C-alpha positions as CSV (number, residue, x, y, z in Angstrom):
1,M,0.0,0.0,0.0
2,I,2.8,2.4,0.9
3,K,4.7,1.5,-2.4
4,L,1.5,2.5,-4.3
5,Q,1.2,5.7,-2.5
6,W,4.8,6.6,-3.4
7,R,4.3,5.6,-6.9
8,K,1.4,7.9,-7.1
9,I,3.4,10.7,-5.5
10,A,6.3,10.2,-7.9
11,V,3.8,10.2,-11.0
12,L,2.3,13.5,-9.6
13,V,5.7,15.1,-9.1
14,V,6.9,14.1,-12.6
15,A,3.5,15.5,-14.1
16,L,4.1,18.7,-12.1
17,L,7.7,19.1,-13.2
18,G,6.5,18.5,-16.8
19,L,3.8,21.2,-16.4
20,V,6.4,23.7,-15.1
21,L,8.7,22.9,-18.0
22,L,5.9,23.6,-20.4
23,V,4.9,26.9,-18.9
24,A,8.6,28.1,-18.7
25,L,9.0,27.2,-22.5
26,A,5.7,29.1,-23.3
27,Q,6.9,32.3,-21.5
28,K,10.3,32.1,-23.3
29,D,8.4,32.0,-26.6
30,D,6.4,34.9,-25.6
31,K,9.5,36.8,-24.8
32,D,11.0,36.0,-28.0
33,G,7.9,37.2,-29.9
34,E,8.2,40.4,-27.9
35,N,11.7,41.0,-29.0
36,E,10.7,40.4,-32.6
37,K,8.0,43.0,-32.1
38,S,10.2,45.5,-30.3
39,E,12.6,45.7,-33.4
40,K,10.4,47.4,-36.0
41,E,11.6,49.3,-39.0
42,R,9.5,51.6,-41.2
43,V,10.1,54.3,-43.9
44,V,8.7,57.6,-42.9
45,T,8.6,61.1,-44.3
46,L,10.3,64.2,-42.8
47,Q,6.9,65.5,-41.8
48,E,6.1,62.5,-39.6
49,L,9.1,63.0,-37.4
50,P,9.1,64.7,-34.0
51,A,10.1,68.5,-34.3
52,A,13.5,68.0,-32.7
53,V,14.3,65.1,-35.1
54,Q,13.2,67.2,-38.1
55,A,15.3,70.1,-37.0
56,T,18.5,68.1,-36.5
57,I,18.0,66.4,-39.9
58,K,17.4,69.6,-41.7
59,K,20.5,71.1,-40.2
60,E,22.7,68.1,-40.9
61,A,21.4,67.6,-44.6
62,G,21.3,71.2,-45.3
63,D,19.9,71.5,-49.0
64,A,20.7,68.0,-49.9
65,V,17.8,65.8,-51.0
66,L,17.0,63.0,-48.5
67,K,17.2,59.6,-49.9
68,K,15.2,57.7,-47.1
69,I,14.3,58.2,-43.5
70,I,13.6,55.0,-41.4
71,E,12.1,54.9,-37.9
72,E,13.4,52.1,-36.0
73,T,12.3,50.8,-32.6
74,E,15.0,48.8,-31.0
75,N,14.8,47.5,-27.2
76,G,11.9,50.0,-26.7
77,K,13.8,53.0,-28.0
78,V,12.9,54.8,-31.2
79,I,15.8,55.8,-33.5
80,Y,15.5,57.6,-36.8
81,E,18.0,57.0,-39.7
82,A,18.3,59.4,-42.4
83,E,20.3,59.1,-45.6
84,W,21.4,61.7,-48.3
85,K,24.0,62.5,-50.8
86,T,25.8,65.7,-51.4
87,K,28.0,66.3,-54.4
88,D,30.5,63.6,-53.6
89,V,29.6,62.3,-50.1
90,E,26.9,59.8,-49.0
91,V,25.8,60.4,-45.4
92,E,23.7,58.4,-43.1
93,I,23.0,59.6,-39.5
94,E,21.1,58.0,-36.7
95,V,19.1,60.3,-34.5
96,A,17.4,60.0,-31.2
97,A,13.8,61.2,-30.5
98,D,15.1,64.2,-28.8
99,G,17.0,65.3,-31.7
100,T,20.5,64.0,-30.7
101,V,22.8,62.8,-33.3
102,L,23.8,59.2,-32.2
103,E,25.9,58.2,-35.2
104,R,27.1,59.6,-38.5
105,E,28.6,57.6,-41.2
106,T,30.2,58.9,-44.4
107,E,31.3,57.5,-47.7
108,K,33.3,59.9,-50.0
109,Q,34.8,59.0,-53.4
110,V,38.5,59.9,-53.5
111,K,41.4,59.6,-56.0
112,L,43.7,56.6,-55.3
113,D,46.6,59.1,-54.6
114,Q,44.5,60.6,-51.6
115,V,44.5,57.4,-49.6
116,P,47.4,56.6,-47.2
117,A,50.4,54.8,-48.9
118,C,49.7,51.4,-47.2
119,V,46.3,51.4,-48.4
120,K,47.1,52.5,-52.0
121,A,49.8,49.6,-52.0
122,S,47.2,47.1,-51.0
123,I,44.6,48.3,-53.5
124,L,47.2,48.2,-56.3
125,K,48.4,44.6,-55.3
126,A,44.8,43.4,-55.1
127,A,43.9,44.9,-58.4
128,A,46.9,43.2,-60.0
129,G,47.2,45.7,-62.8
130,N,43.6,46.1,-63.5
131,E,42.1,49.6,-63.9
132,I,40.7,50.9,-60.6
133,K,37.2,52.4,-61.3
134,E,36.4,53.7,-57.9
135,V,38.1,54.4,-54.5
136,E,36.1,55.6,-51.4
137,V,36.8,56.5,-47.8
138,K,34.3,55.3,-45.1
139,A,34.0,57.2,-41.8
140,K,32.1,56.9,-38.6
141,N,31.7,59.7,-36.3
142,G,34.5,61.6,-38.1
143,K,37.0,58.8,-37.9
144,V,38.2,56.9,-40.9
145,V,37.2,53.1,-40.3
146,A,37.8,51.7,-43.9
147,Y,38.5,52.3,-47.6
148,G,36.7,50.7,-50.5
149,A,37.9,50.1,-54.1
150,E,36.4,48.7,-57.3
151,W,37.9,47.4,-60.5
152,L,37.1,45.0,-63.3
153,A,39.0,41.6,-63.5
154,N,38.3,39.1,-66.3
155,G,35.0,40.7,-67.0
156,K,33.8,40.7,-63.3
157,E,33.4,43.5,-60.9
158,V,35.6,43.2,-57.8
159,E,35.0,45.1,-54.7
160,A,37.5,45.3,-51.7
161,K,37.2,46.7,-48.2
162,I,40.6,47.7,-46.8
163,A,41.4,48.8,-43.2
164,P,43.2,52.1,-42.5
165,D,46.4,50.1,-41.9
166,G,46.2,48.6,-45.4
167,K,44.9,45.2,-44.5
168,I,42.4,43.8,-47.0
169,L,39.3,43.0,-44.9
170,K,37.0,41.7,-47.6
171,Q,36.9,41.1,-51.3
172,E,33.9,40.2,-53.3
173,V,33.8,39.2,-56.9
174,G,30.6,39.5,-59.0
175,D,29.1,40.0,-62.5
176,D,28.8,43.8,-62.5
177,D,26.9,44.0,-59.2
178,E,25.1,40.8,-59.6
179,N,25.8,37.2,-58.1
180,E,28.5,38.7,-55.7
181,Q,30.6,35.8,-54.3
182,E,33.0,36.0,-51.3
183,G,36.6,36.3,-52.5
184,E,39.8,34.9,-50.7
185,H,39.6,37.4,-47.9
186,E,37.2,37.4,-44.9
187,D,35.6,40.2,-43.2
188,A,37.6,41.1,-40.0
189,D,35.0,43.3,-38.3
């Protein structure tokens, strides 16, 4: 009789543990769903933005035509991303709801002779005698973070990302912007 009671208790304990496990898994799934919902992104117009954000973007962009503005909610905070291009510089900024600039990224086309010697040497070595079509400098919050270069090799477009110290970070080969494939170098960042 005592053995039977212990078996019933053991079955009851196992059943309760299973129920607790199911509830815990269900709550985890709900939290995962909330995280997906909290990271939203949508394209907006300048007029839809809070006044402080509008003022910041207008001040930063000046007379440039805005390409795109995105409102993004991440971890419960709303951030606005704006993109535009001036004569030779592409700019993207992230702005907080209060109008504070959180981040500024720029890409500027330059001549090969305008990059540091170690970067120029890496580009020339990677291009292996092919004519270089484009060179650009990428900066984040005013600090140069990388250089980019493009050239044609065997009828295919090659794009390379180079660190400020001249190290090739990434190289992609494609058919003139289509079907890009990873090259020999891996991205270090």
